[in-house]
TIDRENKOL-722805 format. One record per residue: residue in one letter; y, x, z of N, C-alpha, C, O in turn; residue number from 1. Coordinates in steps of 0.02 Angstrom, whole numbers, plus 32768, in hexadecimal, padded with zeros to 4 digits. Example, Ala and Ser with C-alpha at 12.3 -4.5 7.8 and 13.67 -1.06 7.14 Angstrom:
REM TIDRENKOL-722805
{node A {7EE4 8294 8186} {7F1F 8267 8186} {7F5B 8294 8186} {7F5A 82C8 81A7} 1},
{node S {7F90 8282 8162} {7FCB 82AC 8165} {8002 8285 818A} {8039 829E 8192} 2},
END
This chain:
REM TIDRENKOL-722805
{node M {7BC1 7CE9 7E21} {7BBE 7D26 7E48} {7BD2 7D16 7E90} {7C05 7CF7 7E9B} 1},
{node N {7BA9 7D2B 7EBE} {7BB6 7D1F 7F05} {7BD4 7D5F 7F23} {7BAE 7D8C 7F37} 2},
{node V {7C16 7D63 7F27} {7C38 7D9E 7F40} {7C40 7D99 7F8C} {7C5A 7D67 7FA5} 3},
{node A {7C2A 7DCD 7FB0} {7C30 7DCC 7FF9} {7C76 7DE0 8010} {7C8E 7DC8 8043} 4},
{node Q {7C95 7E0E 7FEA} {7CD8 7E25 7FFD} {7CFA 7E44 7FC1} {7CD8 7E5C 7F93} 5},
{node Y {7D3C 7E44 7FC1} {7D63 7E63 7F8B} {7D84 7EA2 7FA5} {7D94 7EA6 7FE1} 6},
{node G {7D8F 7ED2 7F7A} {7DAF 7F0F 7F8F} {7DD1 7F33 7F56} {7DC7 7F24 7F1B} 7},
{node I {7DFA 7F63 7F6A} {7E1F 7F8D 7F3C} {7E11 7FD5 7F50} {7E12 7FE6 7F8B} 8},
{node I {7E02 8000 7F1F} {7DF9 8047 7F2C} {7E34 806B 7F0E} {7E43 8065 7ED3} 9},
{node L {7E56 8092 7F38} {7E91 80B7 7F22} {7E81 8102 7F27} {7E79 811D 7F5E} 10},
{node F {7E7C 8123 7EEF} {7E6E 816B 7EEE} {7EAF 8191 7EF6} {7EE0 8184 7ED3} 11},
{node V {7EB0 81C0 7F25} {7EEE 81E5 7F36} {7EE0 8230 7F39} {7EA7 8245 7F44} 12},
{node E {7F14 8256 7F2F} {7F0F 829F 7F36} {7F20 82B3 7F7E} {7EFE 82DD 7F9B} 13},
{node K {7F55 8296 7F99} {7F6B 82A7 7FDD} {7F47 8278 800E} {7F66 824D 802E} 14},
{node Y {7F06 8282 8013} {7EDC 8255 8039} {7EF2 824C 8081} {7EFE 8214 8098} 15},
{node E {7EF7 8283 80A6} {7F09 827E 80ED} {7F4C 825C 80F8} {7F54 8232 8124} 16},
{node E {7F7E 826E 80CE} {7FC0 8250 80D4} {7FBE 8205 80C5} {7FE1 81DE 80E5} 17},
{node C {7F96 81F1 8094} {7F90 81AA 8083} {7F6C 8183 80BA} {7F7F 814A 80C8} 18},
{node V {7F39 81A1 80D9} {7F17 817F 8110} {7F49 8174 8149} {7F4C 813D 8165} 19},
{node V {7F6F 81A7 815B} {7FA1 81A0 8190} {7FD4 816B 817D} {7FE8 8144 81A7} 20},
{node F {7FEA 816A 813E} {801B 813B 8127} {8002 80F3 812E} {8024 80C9 814C} 21},
{node Y {7FC8 80E4 8114} {7FAF 809F 8117} {7F9B 808B 815E} {7FA1 8050 8170} 22},
{node R {7F84 80BB 8186} {7F71 80AC 81CB} {7FAD 80A6 81FA} {7FB5 8074 821D} 23},
{node D {7FD8 80D9 81F9} {800E 80DE 822B} {8050 80C1 8215} {8077 80AA 823F} 24},
{node V {805E 80C1 81D5} {809E 80A8 81BC} {8098 805F 81A7} {80BF 8035 81BD} 25},
{node V {8067 8050 817C} {805E 800B 8165} {8037 7FE2 8199} {8037 7FA5 8196} 26},
{node S {8015 8004 81C7} {7FF1 7FE4 81FF} {7FB3 7FBD 81E9} {7FA5 7F88 8204} 27},
{node L {7F8F 7FD7 81B8} {7F4F 7FB9 81A5} {7F19 7FD1 81D5} {7F19 800B 81EA} 28},
{node E {7EEB 7FA5 81E5} {7EB5 7FB5 8213} {7E7E 7FDC 81EE} {7E68 7FC7 81B9} 29},
{node V {7E69 8015 820B} {7E32 803B 81EE} {7DF0 8017 81FF} {7DE3 8007 8238} 30},
{node V {7DC8 800C 81CB} {7D88 7FEB 81D2} {7D4F 801E 81D2} {7D1E 8016 81F5} 31},
{node Y {7D57 8053 81A8} {7D21 8082 819D} {7D3E 80C3 8183} {7D6C 80C3 815B} 32},
{node T {7D22 80FB 819B} {7D36 813D 8183} {7CF7 8167 8178} {7CCA 8167 81A2} 33},
{node K {7CF5 818A 813F} {7CBD 81B6 8131} {7CD5 81EC 8101} {7CF0 81DD 80CB} 34},
{node D {7CCB 822A 8114} {7CDD 8263 80EA} {7D23 825B 80CB} {7D55 8262 80ED} 35},
{node S {7D25 824E 808A} {7D65 824C 8067} {7D79 8205 8052} {7D97 81FB 801E} 36},
{node L {7D67 81D4 807C} {7D7E 8190 806F} {7D8A 816B 80B0} {7D67 8176 80E2} 37},
{node T {7DBB 8140 80AF} {7DCB 8115 80E8} {7DD6 80CF 80CE} {7DF8 80C5 809C} 38},
{node T {7DB8 809E 80F0} {7DBF 8059 80DD} {7DEA 8034 8111} {7DDF 803A 814D} 39},
{node F {7E1A 800E 80F7} {7E48 7FE7 8121} {7E3E 7F9D 8115} {7E2A 7F88 80DF} 40},
{node R {7E4C 7F76 8149} {7E4E 7F2D 8140} {7E8D 7F1E 8118} {7EC3 7F36 812A} 41},
{node F {7E87 7EF7 80E3} {7EBF 7EE7 80B6} {7EBF 7E9C 80AD} {7EA8 7E82 807A} 42},
{node G {7ED9 7E79 80DF} {7ED4 7E30 80E0} {7E8C 7E1D 80E8} {7E6B 7E35 8116} 43},
{node S {7E72 7DF3 80BD} {7E2B 7DE0 80C0} {7E00 7E0D 8094} {7DC4 7E01 808B} 44},
{node A {7E1F 7E41 8078} {7DFC 7E71 804E} {7DFE 7EB6 8070} {7E0D 7EBB 80AC} 45},
{node Y {7DEF 7EEA 804A} {7DF6 7F2E 8065} {7E1A 7F5A 8032} {7E19 7F4E 7FF6} 46},
{node L {7E3A 7F8E 804D} {7E58 7FC3 8025} {7E34 8003 8037} {7E37 8019 8071} 47},
{node M {7E12 8022 8007} {7DF0 8061 8012} {7E1C 8098 7FF4} {7E2C 8097 7FB9} 48},
{node V {7E2E 80C8 801D} {7E54 8102 8007} {7E23 813C 8002} {7E00 814C 8033} 49},
{node E {7E1F 815A 7FC7} {7DEC 818C 7FBB} {7E0A 81C7 7F94} {7E36 81BE 7F6A} 50},
{node Q {7DF2 8203 7FA2} {7E09 823E 7F7D} {7DF5 8239 7F34} {7DC4 8218 7F23} 51},
{node G {7E1E 8259 7F09} {7E0C 825C 7EC3} {7E43 8245 7E94} {7E39 8244 7E57} 52},
{node G {7E7D 8232 7EAF} {7EB5 821D 7E85} {7EE4 8256 7E75} {7ED6 8290 7E85} 53},
{node K {7F1A 8245 7E56} {7F4E 8275 7E43} {7F90 825D 7E60} {7FA6 8226 7E4F} 54},
{node R {7FB0 8285 7E89} {7FEF 8270 7EA8} {802A 827B 7E79} {8025 829F 7E48} 55},
{node S {8060 825B 7E8B} {809F 8264 7E67} {80D5 826B 7E9D} {80D1 824C 7ED2} 56},
{node T {8107 8295 7E8F} {813D 829E 7EBF} {816F 8265 7EBD} {819C 8261 7EE8} 57},
{node Q {8168 8239 7E8D} {8192 81FD 7E8A} {8164 81C1 7E7A} {8129 81C9 7E6D} 58},
{node E {8181 8186 7E7A} {8158 814A 7E6E} {8134 8150 7E2B} {8152 8160 7DF8} 59},
{node K {80F2 8143 7E2D} {80CB 8145 7DEF} {80DE 810A 7DC3} {80E8 80D2 7DDC} 60},
{node G {80E3 8116 7D83} {80F0 80E1 7D54} {80B1 80BA 7D46} {807A 80CD 7D5B} 61},
{node R {80B8 8083 7D22} {807E 8059 7D13} {804A 807E 7CE9} {800F 806E 7CEF} 62},
{node H {805E 80AE 7CC1} {802E 80D4 7C9A} {8004 8102 7CC6} {7FCC 8114 7CB3} 63},
{node Q {801E 8117 7D00} {7FF9 8141 7D2F} {7FCF 8118 7D60} {7F98 812B 7D72} 64},
{node N {7FEA 80DF 7D75} {7FC7 80B4 7DA4} {7FDF 806C 7D99} {8013 8059 7DB3} 65},
{node P {7FBB 8046 7D72} {7FD1 8002 7D61} {7FC5 7FCE 7D98} {7FC0 7F93 7D8A} 66},
{node T {7FC0 7FE6 7DD7} {7FB2 7FBA 7E0F} {7FEA 7FBF 7E43} {8006 7FF4 7E4E} 67},
{node V {7FF9 7F87 7E63} {8029 7F85 7E9A} {8004 7F67 7ED6} {7FE3 7F34 7ECF} 68},
{node L {8009 7F87 7F10} {7FEE 7F69 7F4C} {8023 7F3C 7F6A} {8059 7F53 7F7B} 69},
{node R {8014 7EFC 7F71} {8044 7ECA 7F87} {8034 7EB4 7FCE} {7FFB 7EA3 7FDD} 70},
{node F {8067 7EB4 7FF8} {8061 7E9D 803D} {808F 7E62 8045} {80CC 7E6A 8046} 71},
{node D {8073 7E25 804B} {809C 7DE9 8055} {80B2 7DE6 809E} {8089 7DEC 80CC} 72},
{node V {80F3 7DDC 80A8} {810F 7DD9 80EC} {813B 7D9B 80F1} {8157 7D83 80BF} 73},
{node T {8141 7D80 812D} {816B 7D45 8138} {81B3 7D56 8147} {81DF 7D2B 8143} 74},
{node D {81C0 7D96 8157} {8204 7DAC 8166} {8210 7DEF 8145} {8202 7E23 8162} 75},
{node L {822A 7DED 8108} {8235 7E2A 80E1} {8264 7E5A 8105} {8259 7E97 8105} 76},
{node E {8299 7E40 8122} {82CB 7E6B 8144} {82AA 7E92 817E} {82B5 7ECE 8185} 77},
{node S {8283 7E70 81A6} {8262 7E8F 81DF} {822F 7EC3 81C9} {822C 7EFA 81E4} 78},
{node A {8206 7EB1 8197} {81D4 7EDF 817D} {81F4 7F1D 815D} {81DB 7F55 8165} 79},
{node T {822B 7F12 8139} {824F 7F4A 811B} {826B 7F78 8151} {8264 7FB5 814D} 80},
{node A {8289 7F5B 8184} {82A6 7F82 81BB} {826F 7FAA 81E0} {827A 7FE4 81F3} 81},
{node E {8235 7F8C 81E8} {81FD 7FAE 8209} {81E8 7FEC 81E1} {81DE 8021 81FE} 82},
{node L {81E0 7FE4 819F} {81CD 801D 8176} {8204 8052 8174} {81F6 808E 8179} 83},
{node Q {8242 803C 816D} {8279 806C 816D} {827D 8092 81AE} {828E 80CE 81AF} 84},
{node G {826E 8071 81E6} {826C 8092 8227} {8237 80C7 822B} {823A 80F3 8256} 85},
{node K {8205 80C4 8200} {81D0 80F5 81FD} {81DB 8128 81C5} {81AF 814E 81B4} 86},
{node G {8218 8128 81A8} {822B 8159 8176} {821B 8148 812F} {821E 8173 8103} 87},
{node V {8209 8109 8121} {81F7 80F4 80DD} {8235 80D7 80BA} {8258 80AD 80D7} 88},
{node S {8242 80EE 807E} {8279 80D3 8056} {8260 8093 8034} {822F 8094 800F} 89},
{node V {8283 805C 8040} {8270 801B 8024} {82AA 8002 7FF9} {82E2 7FFE 8010} 90},
{node E {829B 7FF1 7FBA} {82CE 7FD5 7F8D} {82C3 7F8A 7F86} {8291 7F74 7F6B} 91},
{node K {82F2 7F64 7FA0} {82EC 7F1B 7F9C} {8305 7F03 7F57} {8336 7F1C 7F3D} 92},
{node Q {82E0 7ED3 7F3B} {82F1 7EB7 7EFA} {82E9 7E6C 7EFC} {82BD 7E52 7F1E} 93},
{node T {8313 7E49 7ED7} {8310 7E00 7ED3} {8303 7DEB 7E8B} {8322 7E04 7E5D} 94},
{node F {82D3 7DBD 7E84} {82C1 7DA3 7E42} {82C4 7D57 7E46} {82CC 7D3B 7E7D} 95},
{node D {82BF 7D35 7E0E} {82C1 7CEC 7E10} {8283 7CCF 7E33} {8285 7C95 7E48} 96},
{node W {824E 7CF5 7E39} {8211 7CDF 7E5A} {820C 7CF5 7EA3} {81DD 7CE1 7EC5} 97},
{node G {823B 7D1E 7EBB} {823A 7D33 7F01} {8258 7D77 7F0D} {8276 7D95 7EE1} 98},
{node R {824F 7D90 7F4B} {826B 7DD0 7F5F} {8232 7E00 7F74} {8200 7DEB 7F8F} 99},
{node I {823D 7E40 7F65} {820D 7E73 7F77} {8231 7EAF 7F96} {826E 7EB6 7F8F} 100},
{node G {820B 7ED8 7FB7} {8222 7F1A 7FCD} {81F0 7F4C 7FB3} {81B6 7F4D 7FC8} 101},
{node A {8205 7F77 7F85} {81D8 7FA7 7F65} {81DB 7FEB 7F89} {8211 8002 7F9C} 102},
{node F {81A0 800A 7F90} {819C 804C 7FAF} {815E 806F 7F93} {8136 8050 7F70} 103},
{node T {8156 80AF 7FA1} {811C 80D4 7F88} {80F7 80F5 7FC2} {8113 8103 7FF7} 104},
{node D {80B7 8102 7FB5} {808F 8127 7FE5} {8097 8172 7FD7} {80B9 8184 7FA6} 105},
{node P {807A 819F 7FFE} {8082 81E7 7FF3} {806A 8201 7FB0} {807C 8238 7F9C} 106},
{node D {8041 81DB 7F8C} {8029 81EF 7F4A} {8054 81D3 7F12} {8049 81E3 7ED8} 107},
{node G {8086 81AA 7F23} {80B1 818C 7EF0} {8099 8149 7ED7} {80B4 812F 7EA6} 108},
{node N {8068 812B 7EF8} {804F 80E9 7EE5} {8080 80B4 7EFD} {8096 80B6 7F37} 109},
{node R {8091 8085 7ED2} {80C1 8051 7EE2} {80A2 801C 7F10} {806A 8005 7F05} 110},
{node C {80C9 800B 7F43} {80B6 7FD5 7F71} {80F3 7FA7 7F75} {812B 7FBC 7F69} 111},
{node E {80E6 7F67 7F85} {811D 7F37 7F8B} {8111 7F09 7FC6} {80D9 7EF4 7FD4} 112},
{node L {8148 7EFA 7FE9} {814A 7EC3 8018} {8162 7E88 7FEF} {8191 7E8F 7FC8} 113},
{node K {8143 7E4E 7FF7} {815C 7E12 7FD5} {816B 7DDE 8009} {8140 7DCD 8033} 114},
{node N {81A7 7DC4 8007} {81BB 7D90 8035} {819A 7D4E 8022} {81A1 7D36 7FE9} 115},
{node V {8174 7D31 8051} {8153 7CF0 8045} {8167 7CC1 807E} {8174 7CD7 80B6} 116},
{node P {8168 7C80 8070} {817A 7C50 80A5} {8146 7C4D 80DD} {814F 7C27 810D} 117},
END
């Protein structure tokens, strides 16, 4: 199979709030917008945010959304401080395989910063 590009489609209920979150808070570049979907550059792939999901007022469990959006960063402390400065609650966790900072988008979808060398 000759794949031209890889992408993730994230269905959300709070569409406008999620677009603002990924654009203005997480600082993803908008590539394309049409009606009820917005596509962001997500590393060498894309993240499409589209209406049609179900929001949660707290972090969705794996049974509600078995996906985590991972953002690899070289400075976890700086990235965490940047998000916290924009009003995002970030929970740092340490595992034997590395450190993360977990947070959620306006729909309750789990996102993580992962510290990489």
